[in-house]
Structure formats: structure tokens, C-alpha cells
N, C-alpha and C positions, 0 to 999 in steps of 0.2 A: 504494500500500500504506500502511496506517495504521501509526502509530508502535508501537502495542501488538503488531501482527503481526510487525514487525521484531524487537521485543524477545523475543517468543516464539521466533522462529527462532534468534536469537542464544543464548537460553537452551538450546534443544535442542542446538545445536552444542556449547555448553559442557558440558552434561550428557553427551553422547555422547563428547566428548573426555576428560572426567574418567573416565568408565566405562572407556574403552579404556586410559588410562594406569594406572588402578587394576588392571585385568586384567593388564597387562604386569608391573606391580610384583608382583602375587600369583604370577604364573607364574615370575618370576625368583626370588622368595623360596622357592617350592616346589622349584624346581630346585636352589637352593643347599642347602636342607635335605636333599633326597634325595641329592645328591652327597656331602655330609658324612656321611650315614648309610652310604652305600656304602663310603666311604673308611674309616670307623670299623670296619665289618664286615670289610673286607679286612685291616686292621691286626690285629684280634682273631684272625682265622684264621691270619695269619702267626705271631703270638705263640704261639697254641695249637700250631701245627705245630712251632715251635722247642722248645717245652716238651716235647712228645711225643718229638721226636727226641732231646733231651737225656736224658730219662728212659730211653728205650730204650738209648741209648749207655751210660749208667751201669750199667744192668742187664746189658748184654752184657759190659762190662769186668769186672764182679763175677763173672759166670758163667765168663768165660774164665780169670780168676785161680783160680777154684775148680775148674777142669777140667770144669765142667758143673754142673747143678743137678738135684736129685731132685724129681720131681713125683709126686703121688699118682695112681695109675692109676684112672681113672673112665671111664664111658662117653664115648667120643669123644676120649679123651686121646691115643691113638696111642702108638707106640713108636718111638724113634730106632734105626733098624736099623744106623746107622753104629757104634754101640757093640755089640760082640760079646763074649761070654765073661763071666767072673766080674765082678761089680761093677756090671753094668747094672741088674739088678733086685734090690731089697732088700725084705725083709719086716720090718716093725717088730714090737716086742713085743706090741702090741695087735692085730696081724693085718692091718694096712694094707700094701698093696703099693705100693712106690715104684719108679719107673723113672728112669734118668738121661738128661737131654737135654744134648747138647753145644751150644755157643753158636750155630752156624749153624741147627741144627734148632729151637732155642728162638726165634730171630729169625723163622724162617719160620712158626712157630706163632703168634707175636705178630701178624705181618702178616695171617695168615689170620683171626685173631680180630678185628682192627681192621676188615678188609673186611666181615666178617659183621655187625658192630655198626653201622658208619657208612660209607655209600658216598661221603661227601665226603672221607674221608681215604684217600689212595692211597699205598701204600708199594711201592717197587720195589727189589729187592736186585740190586746190580750189583757187578762186580769191575773191577779195573784193566784186565785183559785181556779179560774176558768170555768164558766158555766157550760160550755160545749167543747167538743174536741177542737174546733177551730179557734176558740179563745183561750185554750190552755197553753201556757208558755212551754217552750221546749227547754231541755236542760241548759242550753247555752243562754237562753233568755232569762233564766232565774237568777 
């Protein structure tokens, strides 16, 4: 074999080796970028969840202190049947009809609204004892 043929073969081996190393470096860099992006999205979702939970908690505390909240009756509003008698429905001077929601009913309406708007947010109302299997807390939630 001539010297130039040996040099050509060595160059091919060097080029192929360099190509393989470069491919591995690119794959590792891409994996690193993707994993950072996934972690960033997970963190953002967790923070969004905490913010939503905090906002709902504050709204529920306010509603509980006020003994409920009046909501304008519109199509799809619904009525809280747990309130009976005087004081549940009020008509304003300008003719609008308001109905009173108690805190648990308001929370169920908020969770229904959240489920309709975004299927990535899931809310589950549970109690310490749980009256039904759906409202019984899992071991992680205790």
C-alpha cells in the first residue's frame, strides 16, 4: 500500500471519529436543554398551582367570614339549594337578581369552572373523614 493511501484511510478514520464525537456532544447538549426545559415547565406548573390554591383559599376564607357571597343570576349560574328561606335571593334597585352561595357551593362552582376552562388543572374536594369514596383523602393527602 502506498503512503498516500494510508494517509487517506487515517484521515477517514479521523473524520468518522470526529463526526461521531460531535454527534454525541450534540445529543448530550440537546438532552441537557430538553431536561432543563422540562424541569422549568414543571416548576412553573407547581408555582401556578400554588398561586391558584392560595387565591382560592383566600376567596373561601373571605366568603366564609361573610357567610356567603351574592352572585348575579345569569344563564348557567345555578342556585345553592342549601340556602333556604329569606335572604337567599335579593333583587337590586336596578332589577338584577342576586343569589347567595355558601363557601362549599362556591368552591364546587370554582372547580367546575376550572375543569371546563383547562383540563390540566385538576381540583379534588376532600374532607378529613370523607363522606364518599370520592371525598376520602388518599394516604398522600392526609
